[in-house]
C-alpha positions as CSV (number, residue, x, y, z in Angstrom):
1,X,19.3,-11.5,-26.4
2,X,20.2,-13.1,-29.8
3,X,17.3,-14.2,-32.0
4,X,16.6,-17.9,-31.9
5,X,15.5,-20.0,-34.8
6,X,12.1,-21.6,-34.9
7,X,13.6,-25.0,-34.2
8,X,15.6,-23.7,-31.2
9,X,12.4,-22.1,-29.8
10,X,10.4,-25.3,-30.3
11,X,13.2,-27.3,-28.5
12,X,13.2,-24.9,-25.6
13,X,9.4,-25.1,-25.3
14,X,9.6,-28.9,-25.4
15,X,12.2,-28.9,-22.6
16,X,10.2,-26.4,-20.5
17,X,7.1,-28.6,-20.9
18,X,9.1,-31.6,-19.7
19,X,10.2,-29.6,-16.7
20,X,6.6,-28.6,-15.9
21,X,5.4,-32.1,-16.2
22,X,8.1,-33.3,-13.8
23,X,7.2,-30.7,-11.3
24,X,3.5,-31.5,-11.5
25,X,4.2,-35.2,-11.2
26,X,6.3,-34.6,-8.0
27,X,3.4,-32.7,-6.4
28,X,0.9,-35.5,-7.2
29,X,2.0,-37.9,-4.3
30,X,1.8,-35.0,-1.8
31,X,-1.7,-34.1,-3.0
32,X,-2.9,-37.7,-2.7
33,X,-1.5,-37.8,0.9
34,X,-3.2,-34.6,1.9
35,X,-6.6,-35.7,0.3
36,X,-6.3,-39.1,2.1
37,X,-5.6,-37.4,5.5
38,X,-8.4,-34.9,4.9
39,X,-10.8,-37.8,4.2
40,X,-9.6,-39.7,7.3
41,X,-10.1,-36.7,9.6
42,X,-13.3,-35.5,7.9
43,X,-11.8,-32.1,7.0
44,X,-13.5,-30.3,4.1
45,X,-12.2,-27.3,2.0
46,X,-14.8,-25.1,3.7
47,X,-13.0,-26.0,7.0
48,X,-9.8,-24.8,5.6
49,X,-11.2,-21.6,4.3
50,X,-12.2,-20.2,7.7
51,X,-9.9,-20.9,10.6
52,X,-11.2,-20.2,14.1
53,X,-7.9,-18.6,15.1
54,X,-8.1,-16.1,12.3
55,X,-11.5,-15.1,13.5
56,X,-10.6,-14.9,17.1
57,X,-7.6,-12.5,16.8
58,X,-8.2,-9.3,15.0
59,X,-5.7,-6.5,14.6
60,X,-6.1,-3.0,15.9
61,X,-5.7,-1.1,12.6
62,X,-3.9,1.9,14.2
63,X,-1.4,0.1,16.4
64,X,-1.1,-3.3,14.7
65,X,-1.6,-5.1,18.0
66,X,-4.0,-7.9,18.5
67,X,-7.5,-6.9,19.6
68,X,-9.8,-8.8,21.8
69,X,-12.1,-11.1,19.9
70,X,-15.2,-9.8,21.7
71,X,-14.4,-6.1,21.1
72,X,-17.0,-4.2,19.2
73,X,-16.1,-3.9,15.5
74,X,-15.0,-0.4,14.4
75,X,-17.4,1.8,12.4
76,X,-16.3,2.4,8.8
77,X,-14.6,5.8,8.4
78,X,-17.0,8.5,7.2
79,X,-15.9,11.0,4.7
80,X,-15.3,14.4,6.2
81,X,-16.9,17.3,4.3
82,X,-14.6,20.0,2.9
83,X,-14.8,23.3,4.8
84,X,-12.3,25.4,2.9
85,X,-11.5,25.5,-0.9
86,X,-9.5,28.0,-3.0
87,X,-9.8,28.9,-6.7
88,X,-7.1,26.4,-7.7
89,X,-9.1,23.5,-6.3
90,X,-7.1,23.0,-3.1
91,X,-9.3,21.8,-0.4
92,X,-9.1,21.3,3.4
93,X,-11.5,19.7,5.9
94,X,-10.5,22.0,8.7
95,X,-8.9,19.2,10.6
96,X,-5.3,18.7,11.4
97,X,-2.4,21.0,10.5
98,X,-3.3,23.9,8.2
99,X,-2.2,23.3,4.6
100,X,0.5,25.6,3.1
101,X,-1.9,27.1,0.6
102,X,-4.1,28.5,3.3
103,X,-1.2,29.7,5.4
104,X,0.3,31.5,2.5
105,X,-3.0,33.2,1.7
106,X,-3.3,34.3,5.3
107,X,0.3,35.8,5.1
108,X,-0.8,37.9,2.1
109,X,-3.7,39.3,4.1
110,X,-6.6,37.1,3.1
111,X,-9.0,35.8,5.7
112,X,-9.6,32.1,6.2
113,X,-13.3,32.8,6.0
114,X,-12.9,33.8,2.4
115,X,-12.2,30.2,1.5
116,X,-15.1,28.7,3.6
117,X,-17.4,26.4,1.6
118,X,-21.1,27.1,2.3
119,X,-22.6,24.1,4.1
């Protein structure tokens, strides 16, 4: 991008400020209408912050499907303690598929119990 002179930059800034003012002025009538309607209906900002429908339908985090509103909330996930660790700092909880580092160590003749972390 070519370097612009100070005057050219000031002219661009002035033009952009005019555009910004025009956009803000075009929003003003809409804001006035919304405020008047809110006042007429007795709606407050607090009413808008918490919608009853958003509270009623929660999503099942694993499946993404709606969950019943009266379903018990899920417990927060607890951190699983590490059961196996090697000298390089690799760690495994003992759950799920065995990691490659422990499988390779077992292929070389080491026992899985050698990597067990004392509880």
